[in-house]
LUMPA-573632 format. One line per 3 residues: number of its first residue (from 1); their letters; for each residue y, z negated, x negated of N, C-alpha, C. Coordinates in steps of 0.1 Angstrom, whole numbers, plus 5000, padded with zeros to 4 digits. Atoms other than C-alpha are relative to their C-alpha. Example, Ala and Ser with C-alpha at 12.3 -4.5 7.8 and 13.67 -1.06 7.14 Angstrom:
# residues 2
1> AS> 4988,5000,4991,4955,4922,4877,5012,5000,4991 | 4989,5000,5009,4989,4929,4863,5011,4992,5008
This chain:
# residues 366
1> MPD> 5010,5012,4999,8863,7583,4850,5008,4986,5000 | 4992,5013,4996,8875,7549,4861,4999,4992,4988 | 5002,5008,5010,8881,7524,4835,4990,4989,5001
4> SPS> 5012,5011,5001,8853,7499,4825,5008,4987,5004 | 4992,5014,4998,8860,7464,4838,5000,4992,4987 | 5002,5008,5012,8869,7441,4812,4991,4989,5000
7> PVA> 5011,5011,5000,8844,7419,4798,5004,4985,5004 | 4996,5015,4994,8845,7382,4814,4995,4991,4988 | 5004,5010,5009,8842,7355,4788,4990,4991,5004
10> TPA> 5010,5008,4995,8811,7336,4790,5002,4984,4995 | 4997,5015,5004,8818,7298,4792,4991,4994,4988 | 5009,5006,5011,8805,7279,4761,4992,4989,5005
13> TLK> 5008,5011,4998,8775,7257,4764,4996,4994,4989 | 5005,5007,5009,8764,7229,4747,4989,4992,5004 | 5010,5008,4995,8735,7205,4745,5004,4988,5003
16> PGV> 4996,5014,4996,8739,7173,4762,4999,4990,4990 | 5002,5010,5010,8745,7143,4740,5013,4997,4993 | 4990,5000,5008,8768,7133,4714,5003,5014,4992
19> VTG> 4995,4987,5004,8789,7161,4702,5007,4997,4984 | 4993,5002,5011,8800,7164,4664,5002,5014,4994 | 4997,4987,5005,8813,7190,4640,5004,5012,5008
22> ADY> 4999,4987,4992,8813,7227,4655,5000,4998,5015 | 5002,5003,4987,8801,7213,4690,5014,4993,5004 | 4987,5009,4996,8831,7188,4690,5013,5010,5002
25> QTL> 4989,4992,5000,8855,7215,4681,5001,5012,5013 | 4999,4989,4991,8842,7240,4708,5001,4990,5014 | 4998,5008,4989,8844,7211,4735,5017,4999,5000
28> VSA> 4986,5000,5001,8880,7205,4725,5008,5012,5002 | 4995,4986,4997,8889,7241,4725,4999,5004,5016 | 5001,4998,4985,8874,7244,4762,5010,4993,5006
31> CKR> 4988,5007,4995,8897,7216,4772,5013,5006,5000 | 4988,4994,5001,8926,7232,4758,5004,5013,5009 | 5001,4985,4993,8918,7268,4772,5001,4997,5015
34> GNY> 5002,5002,4983,8909,7252,4808,5012,4990,5003 | 4990,5010,4992,8940,7230,4811,4995,4988,5006 | 5007,5014,4994,8919,7199,4814,4998,4991,4988
37> ALP> 5003,5011,5012,8914,7167,4793,4989,4991,5006 | 5013,5010,4999,8886,7141,4790,5006,4987,4999 | 4994,5013,5000,8892,7105,4799,4992,4993,4988
40> AVN> 5005,5007,5011,8885,7083,4768,4998,4987,5003 | 5000,5013,4997,8873,7049,4778,4993,4990,4990 | 5004,5012,5011,8872,7017,4757,4987,4993,5007
43> VTS> 5012,5007,4995,8837,7000,4763,4999,4990,4988 | 5001,5012,5007,8828,6967,4753,4983,4993,5002 | 5015,5004,4996,8788,6966,4765,4993,5009,5005
46> SHT> 5009,4990,4994,8759,6983,4776,5003,5003,5015 | 4995,4999,4985,8771,6978,4811,5014,5012,5004 | 4988,4994,5000,8805,6996,4805,4994,5012,4993
49> INA> 5005,4988,5005,8788,7023,4784,4992,5008,5010 | 5009,4996,4990,8762,7029,4811,5007,5004,5011 | 4993,4998,4991,8788,7030,4838,5008,5014,4996
52> VLE> 4993,4989,5004,8808,7055,4818,4992,5016,5001 | 5010,4989,5000,8777,7078,4814,4998,5002,5016 | 5002,4999,4984,8770,7072,4852,5011,5011,5006
55> AAA> 4988,4995,4993,8804,7084,4862,5001,5015,4994 | 4997,4988,5006,8807,7113,4837,4986,5011,5007 | 5011,4991,4996,8771,7128,4852,5005,5002,5014
58> KNK> 4996,4999,4987,8783,7120,4887,5010,5011,5006 | 4990,4991,4998,8813,7141,4884,4997,5012,4992 | 5005,4985,5010,8796,7169,4859,5014,5002,4992
61> SDV> 4990,5001,5010,8823,7161,4834,4995,4996,4987 | 5002,5005,5012,8821,7156,4797,5010,4987,4997 | 4991,5013,5003,8837,7123,4784,5001,4996,4987
64> IIQ> 4998,5005,5012,8849,7104,4756,4996,4984,5000 | 5004,5016,5002,8834,7068,4748,5005,4993,4989 | 4993,5004,5008,8853,7048,4725,5000,4983,4999
67> LSN> 5001,5014,5003,8852,7013,4708,5014,4996,4991 | 4991,5008,5010,8882,6991,4694,4993,4991,4992 | 5008,5010,5008,8873,6967,4666,4996,4989,5009
70> GGA> 5004,5013,4990,8874,6939,4694,4988,5001,5007 | 5009,4997,4989,8853,6958,4718,4986,4999,4990 | 5011,4999,5008,8828,6965,4688,4994,4985,4997
73> QYY> 5005,5015,5002,8827,6928,4678,4994,4993,5013 | 5007,5006,4987,8820,6918,4715,4987,5003,5002 | 5013,4991,4999,8793,6944,4716,4987,4992,4992
76> AGQ> 5012,5007,5009,8775,6925,4687,4997,4987,5001 | 5001,5013,4999,8780,6892,4702,5008,4991,4996 | 4990,5010,5004,8804,6864,4702,4996,4990,4990
79> GLP> 5006,5011,5008,8780,6841,4683,4998,5006,4986 | 5003,4994,5016,8777,6865,4652,5011,4991,4994 | 4988,5006,5007,8797,6843,4627,5007,5007,4993
82> NGD> 4992,4989,5007,8809,6870,4606,5007,5008,5007 | 4993,4988,4992,8836,6888,4626,5001,5014,4995 | 5002,4987,5006,8839,6916,4602,4989,5009,5001
85> TAK> 5015,4994,4999,8803,6922,4600,4998,5003,5015 | 5004,4998,4986,8801,6919,4639,5010,5013,5005 | 4992,4988,4995,8829,6947,4642,4992,5012,4993
88> VLG> 5004,4989,5004,8810,6972,4621,4984,4999,5008 | 5014,5001,4994,8773,6962,4635,5003,5002,5015 | 4999,4996,4986,8787,6961,4671,5004,5016,5003
91> AVA> 4998,4988,5002,8801,6996,4664,4987,5008,4999 | 5011,4992,5004,8771,7009,4651,4988,4997,5012 | 5010,5003,4989,8748,6992,4678,5005,5008,5013
94> AAR> 4997,4994,4988,8768,7009,4705,5000,5015,4999 | 5001,4985,5004,8769,7043,4688,4985,5006,5004 | 5014,4996,4999,8731,7043,4688,4995,5000,5015
97> HVH> 5003,4999,4987,8729,7032,4723,5005,5013,5009 | 4994,4986,4994,8752,7063,4734,4991,5010,4994 | 5009,4988,5004,8731,7086,4712,4986,5000,5006
100> LLA> 5012,5001,4993,8700,7073,4729,5000,5009,5015 | 4999,5001,4984,8711,7077,4765,5008,5014,5004 | 4990,4990,4993,8738,7104,4768,4993,5012,5001
103> EHY> 5005,4984,4997,8715,7135,4766,4992,4995,5013 | 5006,4999,4987,8695,7120,4795,5010,4999,5012 | 4989,4999,4990,8726,7117,4814,5006,5013,5005
106> GVC> 4998,4987,4996,8731,7154,4811,5015,5005,4997 | 4984,4994,5003,8767,7154,4797,5004,5000,4984 | 4995,5003,5013,8785,7157,4764,5011,4990,4998
109> VVL> 4993,5010,5002,8800,7129,4749,5006,4998,4985 | 4992,5001,5013,8827,7124,4721,4998,4985,4996 | 5000,5015,5003,8821,7090,4704,5009,4997,4989
112> HTD> 4989,5004,5008,8850,7076,4688,5004,4986,4998 | 4995,5013,5000,8867,7045,4676,5014,5000,5001 | 4987,4998,4996,8900,7035,4688,5010,4994,4988
115> HAN> 4990,5006,5010,8933,7021,4670,4994,4992,4989 | 5005,5005,5012,8925,7011,4635,5015,4999,4990 | 4987,5000,5007,8959,6998,4618,4995,4997,4983
118> KKL> 5003,5001,5014,8962,6991,4581,4988,4989,4994 | 5010,5010,5001,8941,6959,4579,4985,5004,5004 | 5012,4994,4993,8913,6979,4598,4993,5011,4994
121> IPW> 5007,4989,5006,8908,7005,4574,4988,4998,4993 | 5012,5002,5006,8879,6990,4556,4989,5002,5011 | 5010,4999,4988,8862,6987,4591,4997,5014,5002
124> VES> 5004,4986,4999,8864,7026,4594,4993,5003,4989 | 5008,4994,5010,8852,7033,4561,4987,4993,4998 | 5012,5004,4998,8824,7011,4566,4991,5007,5010
127> LLD> 5007,4993,4989,8814,7030,4597,4999,5014,4993 | 5002,4987,5005,8818,7063,4577,4986,4998,4990 | 5012,5001,5007,8791,7047,4551,4987,5000,5010
130> HSE> 5011,4998,4992,8768,7045,4582,4997,5013,5003 | 5001,4983,4998,8777,7082,4591,4992,5007,4989 | 5005,4993,5014,8768,7092,4556,4986,4997,5001
133> EEI> 5013,5001,5000,8736,7075,4559,4990,5006,5013 | 5007,4993,4989,8728,7089,4594,4997,5015,4997 | 5002,4986,5004,8733,7124,4582,4990,5003,4991
136> KKT> 5014,4997,5008,8706,7119,4557,4988,4999,5006 | 5010,5001,4990,8684,7111,4585,4999,5009,5012 | 4999,4992,4990,8693,7133,4613,5008,5014,4999
139> GKP> 4992,4987,5002,8718,7157,4600,5014,5000,5007 | 4987,5001,4993,8746,7145,4622,5005,4985,4997 | 4995,5013,5003,8770,7115,4618,4998,4992,5010
142> LFS> 5002,5010,4990,8770,7085,4637,5013,5002,5011 | 4991,4995,4992,8804,7092,4653,5006,5013,5000 | 4993,4987,5002,8824,7122,4664,5012,5000,4992
145> SHM> 4987,5000,5006,8857,7110,4652,5004,4986,4998 | 4994,5010,5001,8877,7082,4643,5016,4997,5002 | 4986,5001,5001,8913,7068,4646,5005,4992,4990
148> LDL> 4992,5007,5008,8938,7056,4623,5014,4998,5003 | 4988,5003,4995,8968,7040,4636,5008,4993,4989 | 4991,5005,5013,8992,7036,4606,5014,5001,5005
151> SEE> 4985,4994,4996,9024,7042,4628,5009,4989,4997 | 4989,5010,5003,9039,7009,4619,5003,5001,4985 | 5000,4999,5017,9037,7019,4582,5011,5011,4999
154> PLD> 4992,4988,5002,9062,7044,4565,4995,5012,5002 | 5008,4986,4997,9056,7079,4575,4992,5006,4989 | 5006,4995,5010,9048,7091,4541,4986,4996,4997
157> WNI> 5013,5007,5001,9022,7064,4536,4990,5003,5009 | 5009,4998,4990,9007,7070,4569,4995,5012,4999 | 5007,4987,5002,9001,7106,4563,4992,5001,4987
160> DEC> 5010,4999,5013,8989,7102,4527,4988,4991,5003 | 5014,5009,4999,8964,7075,4537,4991,5006,5013 | 5009,4993,4991,8952,7095,4566,4994,5013,4994
163> ARV> 5005,4990,5007,8949,7126,4543,4988,4994,4990 | 5012,5005,5008,8927,7104,4518,4987,4997,5009 | 5013,5006,4991,8902,7092,4547,4995,5013,5006
166> LKR> 5004,4990,4995,8902,7128,4562,4991,5007,4990 | 5007,4992,5011,8890,7142,4529,4986,4995,5000 | 5012,5005,4999,8860,7118,4532,4993,5005,5015
169> MAP> 5005,4999,4987,8855,7125,4569,4994,5016,5004 | 5001,4986,4999,8859,7164,4567,4984,5006,4997 | 5012,4997,5001,8826,7172,4552,4992,4997,5009
172> MGM> 5008,5006,4990,8808,7154,4577,4999,5005,5013 | 4997,4994,4984,8822,7175,4605,5006,4988,5010 | 4994,5010,4992,8840,7145,4618,5017,5002,4999
175> CLE> 4985,4998,4997,8878,7145,4632,5008,4988,4999 | 4992,5013,4998,8904,7120,4626,5011,5003,5007 | 4987,5000,4990,8931,7111,4652,5006,4990,4993
178> IEL> 4989,5012,5007,8963,7096,4637,5012,4997,5012 | 4986,5005,4992,8995,7081,4654,5009,5003,4995 | 4985,4998,5006,9030,7093,4648,5008,4995,5011
181> GVT> 4993,5006,4991,9055,7072,4667,4990,4988,5004 | 5008,5012,4994,9045,7038,4683,4999,4999,5014 | 5003,5000,4986,9028,7038,4716,5002,4984,5003
184> GGE> 4993,5014,4996,9045,7006,4733,4988,4991,5004 | 5010,5009,4995,9026,6975,4743,4990,4997,4988 | 5010,5005,5011,8995,6958,4726,4985,5003,5008
187> EDG> 5013,4999,4997,8959,6968,4727,4989,4994,4990 | 5010,5004,5010,8932,6946,4711,5005,4995,4989 | 4995,5004,5011,8955,6931,4687,5007,5010,4991
190> IGG> 4992,4990,5007,8972,6964,4675,5012,5002,5010 | 4987,4999,4993,9009,6966,4685,5006,4989,5004 | 4993,5011,4996,9029,6942,4704,5008,5001,5014
193> DYD> 4995,5000,4988,9050,6934,4733,5010,5012,5003 | 4991,4989,4996,9065,6963,4752,5015,4998,5000 | 4987,4999,4998,9101,6970,4746,5005,5008,5009
196> ESA> 4995,4994,4989,9119,6979,4778,5012,5007,4996 | 4988,4992,5003,9149,6993,4759,4999,5015,5001 | 5001,4988,4997,9156,7026,4772,5002,5010,4989
199> DNS> 4996,4991,5010,9167,7041,4739,4992,4995,4987 | 5008,5005,5011,9138,7027,4718,4994,5014,4994 | 5004,4988,5003,9135,7056,4697,4985,5002,4992
202> KLY> 5013,5001,5005,9101,7044,4682,4992,5006,5009 | 5012,4997,4990,9084,7053,4714,5001,5015,5001 | 5001,4986,4997,9092,7090,4709,4999,5007,4986
205> TQP> 5004,4992,5013,9076,7110,4681,5011,5011,4997 | 4993,4988,5004,9098,7135,4662,4992,5012,4997 | 5009,4989,5007,9085,7170,4659,5001,5002,4985
208> EDV> 4999,4998,5013,9096,7172,4625,4988,4990,4992 | 5013,5007,5005,9071,7144,4618,4987,5004,5001 | 5012,4993,4997,9044,7163,4633,4996,5009,4993
211> LQA> 5002,4990,5009,9050,7191,4612,4996,4995,4987 | 5003,5006,5012,9049,7169,4582,4987,4997,4998 | 5014,5002,5000,9014,7158,4591,4992,5010,5001
214> YDK> 5008,4987,4997,9002,7191,4601,5000,5008,4987 | 5001,4993,5014,9013,7206,4566,4991,4993,4992 | 5006,5009,5012,8996,7178,4547,4984,4999,5004
217> LAP> 5011,5003,4995,8965,7174,4571,4990,5014,5002 | 5008,4987,4995,8954,7210,4584,4992,5005,4990 | 5009,4993,5010,8944,7224,4549,4986,4991,4996
220> IGK> 5012,5010,5002,8918,7193,4547,4988,5000,5011 | 5011,5000,4990,8901,7192,4579,5006,4997,5016 | 4997,4999,4987,8901,7188,4617,5008,4986,5003
223> FSV> 4993,5016,4997,8926,7159,4630,5006,5003,5015 | 4993,4999,4988,8942,7153,4664,5012,4989,4999 | 4988,5008,5001,8976,7136,4671,5005,4992,5014
226> AAS> 4996,5009,4987,8985,7107,4694,5017,4997,4998 | 4985,5001,5001,9022,7115,4696,5006,4993,5011 | 4993,5010,4991,9044,7090,4713,5011,5007,5008
229> FGN> 4990,4992,4993,9066,7104,4741,5001,4990,5012 | 4994,5012,4990,9075,7068,4759,4988,4994,5005 | 5010,5006,4993,9039,7061,4768,4997,4986,4994
232> VHG> 5001,5014,5004,9028,7023,4766,4986,4997,5005 | 5013,5005,4996,8996,7005,4767,5002,4990,5011 | 4997,5009,4989,8991,6985,4799,5006,5007,5013
235> VYK> 4993,4996,4987,9006,6988,4834,5010,4993,5002 | 4985,5006,4998,9043,6981,4840,5007,5005,5011 | 4996,4997,4985,9064,6981,4871,5008,5013,4998
238> PGN> 4995,4987,4999,9078,7014,4881,5015,4999,4995 | 4988,4999,5006,9107,7026,4861,5001,4995,4987 | 5000,5006,5014,9101,7007,4831,4998,5010,4989
241> VKL> 5003,4990,5009,9081,7035,4814,5007,5014,5002 | 4993,4986,4997,9101,7068,4809,4993,5010,4991 | 5007,4991,5007,9078,7093,4799,5007,5014,4997
244> RPE> 4994,4987,5001,9090,7125,4783,4990,5011,4993 | 5009,4993,5005,9062,7149,4780,5004,5015,4991 | 4995,4989,5005,9084,7176,4769,5000,5000,4984
247> ILK> 5000,5003,5015,9084,7160,4733,4986,5006,4996 | 5012,4994,5003,9047,7172,4731,5001,5016,4999 | 4998,4985,5001,9058,7210,4739,5008,5004,4989
250> NSQ> 4993,4995,5013,9083,7207,4712,4993,4999,4988 | 5009,5000,5011,9058,7196,4688,4993,5013,4997 | 5007,4987,5000,9038,7225,4696,5008,5012,4996
253> DLI> 4992,4988,5001,9064,7249,4696,5003,5001,4985 | 4997,4999,5016,9076,7239,4659,4990,5004,4993 | 5011,4999,5009,9041,7240,4643,4998,5017,5004
256> SKQ> 5002,4983,5002,9036,7276,4659,5009,5010,4997 | 4989,4991,5008,9069,7289,4648,4999,4997,4986 | 5000,5002,5013,9065,7274,4614,4988,5009,4994
259> HNT> 5013,4995,5004,9029,7285,4609,4995,5015,5007 | 5005,4989,4993,9029,7315,4630,4986,5000,5009 | 5014,5002,4994,8998,7302,4652,5001,5005,5015
262> GPN> 4998,5000,4985,8990,7307,4687,5004,4989,5009 | 4991,5011,4993,9004,7284,4715,4987,4989,4997 | 5005,5014,5001,8994,7246,4713,4990,4999,4990
265> PLD> 5011,5000,5011,8980,7247,4677,4994,4984,4998 | 5007,5011,5001,8976,7211,4679,4992,4994,5011 | 5012,5008,4989,8948,7187,4696,5010,4987,5003
268> LVF> 4989,5012,4996,8971,7161,4714,4992,4990,5006 | 5006,5011,4993,8960,7128,4726,5010,4994,5008 | 4991,5006,4992,8977,7109,4755,4996,4985,4999
271> HGG> 5002,5018,5000,8977,7069,4748,5006,4994,5010 | 4994,5009,4990,8983,7045,4774,5002,5008,5014 | 5000,4991,4988,8974,7067,4803,4999,4993,5012
274> SGS> 4999,5008,4987,8968,7038,4828,5013,4997,5006 | 4988,5002,4993,8993,7037,4855,5012,5011,4999 | 4989,4991,5003,9011,7069,4846,5000,5009,5012
277> EKS> 4998,4995,4989,9023,7091,4872,4991,5014,5000 | 5012,4988,5002,8996,7121,4881,5010,5012,4998 | 4991,4987,5004,9026,7147,4880,5001,5002,4984
280> QIT> 4998,5003,5015,9033,7135,4843,4987,5005,4992 | 5012,4995,5006,8996,7137,4835,4997,5016,5001 | 5001,4985,5000,8994,7172,4848,5006,5008,4991
283> ETL> 4990,4991,5008,9025,7185,4828,4993,4999,4987 | 5003,5002,5016,9008,7170,4794,4990,5010,5000 | 5013,4990,5001,8975,7193,4802,5007,5016,4995
286> GYG> 4994,4987,5005,8997,7223,4796,5005,5001,4984 | 4993,4998,5013,9009,7212,4762,4989,4997,4990 | 5009,5003,5010,8975,7208,4745,4995,4986,5001
289> VFK> 5003,5013,4998,8965,7173,4755,4984,5003,5004 | 5014,4996,4993,8926,7174,4758,4993,4984,5000 | 5005,5013,5000,8922,7133,4756,5009,4992,5007
292> MNI> 4992,5010,4997,8937,7107,4776,4993,4986,5000 | 5007,5014,5000,8929,7068,4770,5004,4994,5011 | 5000,5007,4989,8923,7050,4799,4992,4986,4998
295> DTD> 5006,5012,5004,8916,7014,4794,5001,4988,5009 | 4997,5012,4991,8936,6989,4815,4994,5002,5015 | 5002,4998,4987,8929,7007,4848,4984,4998,5000
298> TQF> 5013,5004,4999,8893,7006,4840,4992,4986,4999 | 5006,5015,5000,8888,6971,4830,5004,4993,5012 | 4996,5004,4988,8906,6962,4862,4990,5003,5010
301> AFA> 5013,4997,4992,8881,6983,4882,4986,4993,4999 | 5013,5007,5004,8852,6966,4865,5001,4985,5006 | 4998,5014,4997,8868,6931,4871,4999,5000,5019
304> EGL> 4999,5001,4985,8877,6940,4908,4987,5002,5008 | 5012,4998,4994,8842,6952,4916,4991,4987,5000 | 5006,5013,5001,8828,6918,4905,5007,4991,5008
307> GKF> 4995,5008,4991,8854,6900,4923,4999,5001,5012 | 5002,4997,4986,8850,6915,4956,4984,4994,5004 | 5015,5007,5000,8811,6904,4951,5003,4986,5001
310> YEQ> 5000,5014,5001,8821,6870,4943,5007,4993,5013 | 4995,5003,4988,8844,6868,4974,4990,4999,5012 | 5011,5000,4991,8815,6878,4996,4989,4991,4997
313> HAN> 5011,5009,5001,8790,6853,4980,5003,4991,4990 | 4995,5012,5009,8808,6825,4964,4988,4990,4999 | 5009,5011,5002,8781,6802,4970,4987,5001,4990
316> AFK> 5009,4996,5008,8757,6820,4950,5004,4998,4984 | 4996,5004,5010,8779,6811,4921,5003,4985,4997 | 4998,5016,5001,8778,6774,4927,4987,4995,5002
319> YQL> 5012,5007,4997,8744,6766,4941,4987,5011,4997 | 5012,4990,4998,8707,6780,4938,4995,5000,5013 | 5002,4998,4988,8703,6772,4973,5011,4999,5010
322> DPE> 4989,5001,4991,8726,6778,5002,5001,4986,5005 | 4998,5015,4993,8741,6743,5012,4998,4999,5013 | 4999,5003,4987,8742,6751,5047,4984,5003,5005
325> SGA> 5012,4996,4995,8711,6771,5054,4986,4996,4993 | 5011,5005,5010,8690,6761,5023,4993,5011,4996 | 5005,4988,5002,8681,6797,5018,5001,5003,4983
328> PLK> 4998,4997,5015,8675,6808,4980,5010,5009,5000 | 4989,4992,5004,8706,6826,4965,4997,5010,4989 | 5003,4995,5014,8688,6842,4936,5003,5017,5000
331> KYY> 4998,4988,5000,8691,6876,4950,5016,5007,4999 | 4985,4998,5002,8731,6872,4946,5002,4996,4986 | 4997,5002,5014,8731,6854,4914,4994,5007,4989
334> DPR> 5008,4992,5008,8708,6876,4898,5011,5009,4992 | 4988,4991,5007,8732,6893,4869,4998,5015,5003 | 5002,4985,4996,8717,6927,4879,5008,5003,5011
337> KWM> 4995,4999,4987,8730,6922,4913,5018,5001,4999 | 4985,5000,4998,8768,6914,4905,5006,5007,4988 | 4994,4990,5010,8769,6932,4872,5000,5016,5004
340> REA> 5001,4984,4995,8760,6964,4891,5012,5003,5008 | 4987,4998,4992,8790,6957,4914,5012,5005,4991 | 4989,4997,5010,8812,6958,4882,4997,5013,4998
343> EKG> 5003,4985,5004,8797,6991,4872,5004,5010,5010 | 4995,4991,4989,8803,7005,4904,5015,5005,5002 | 4987,4999,5003,8839,6997,4903,5005,5011,4990
346> LVD> 4995,4990,5009,8844,7013,4873,4997,5016,5002 | 5005,4987,4998,8824,7045,4881,5010,5005,5011 | 4990,4995,4991,8847,7048,4911,5013,5003,4995
349> RLG> 4985,5001,5005,8880,7044,4892,4997,5014,4990 | 5001,4988,5008,8867,7071,4866,4997,5014,5004 | 5001,4988,4993,8858,7095,4894,5013,5006,5003
352> EAF> 4986,4996,4996,8894,7095,4902,5007,5005,4987 | 4994,4995,5012,8904,7100,4865,4996,5016,4997 | 5004,4989,5002,8883,7130,4861,5007,5011,5010
355> VDL> 4996,4991,4991,8899,7146,4892,5017,5002,4995 | 4986,4999,5006,8935,7138,4876,4999,5009,4989 | 4999,4992,5015,8926,7153,4842,4992,5014,5004
358> NSA> 5005,4987,4998,8910,7183,4860,4987,5004,4991 | 5012,4998,5008,8878,7179,4841,4988,5000,5009 | 5011,5002,4990,8855,7174,4873,4993,5013,5000
361> GKT> 5006,4988,4997,8828,7199,4874,4999,5010,4988 | 4998,4992,5011,8836,7212,4840,4992,5000,4987 | 5009,5004,5009,8808,7199,4817,4996,5012,4992
364> LAV> 5005,4987,5007,8797,7223,4790,4983,4997,4996 | 5012,5004,5001,8763,7206,4787,4990,5008,5010 | 5012,4992,4993,8731,7227,4798,4988,4996,4996
């Protein structure tokens, strides 16, 4: 008798909306198995959140929505007098916005907070307070994951503090993103000017440092690593940024050898993805990268869409009536009109990102 055909694995499926806990891990595992990654987009407003959701739905891809501390503060409103309070309330308000709408866009969303250095640990812990309250009401935390970027601190302190916070997050089914090595450039007050020195060792994470973090954190809970391999925040002229994606492979190989795991045991994050060469983006996907931050390019696309509209209808931003024809210009200066053009610019740029990261058409949402 002929051999029976091998069973075909059924792709995982998830309910659309914000994913946490086991569903988050299912999504990350699908990315790594399928050699694709999700764009992680920094948002600052309901306009940018809605544009990200629209782009994900249009491209049938899941997506990561994240807030920096400054983005959260902006979401709460620049008029809120207490900046620390605004950073917490803005993040909570944005999270509730995503929870309410993501399901209706029909995609899965990882809800995340970006770079939080030592002085911002209280911000993350305040958001954990809110997640603990949310679990009491709904059974789910408010966020899927948070990031601690303590890469400017001594390595041992960085890892120990991450372990302390992860012990609180793990029972809630939340993942902690850590940073080892320093991603060049500056993002929302975290980091500094990019050092163009070709031998800047801080821009390249050592695999032994990653092993030390794995040994400490893996027994506690789920975590991901933003390992630096020459990547920087922002866009710089060609030749200045010297990416070495093989560092990611070396870290994976070391962990796999020391702990006898399967391939790519680490969940890796690509920071500073804007402006990167597409061939190097593709290379990282084979090394366990499931998330690529894209902020600078999407900010520009948002501004570019608005700028083009302004160039076409400049009088509408100066007069209520056209000075030549006397015609009302309300249909052009209506915020819904010009903000929509900004949203469309972001949607179009994210469409390119979904293709670059090989995630288009691969949503797990049903």
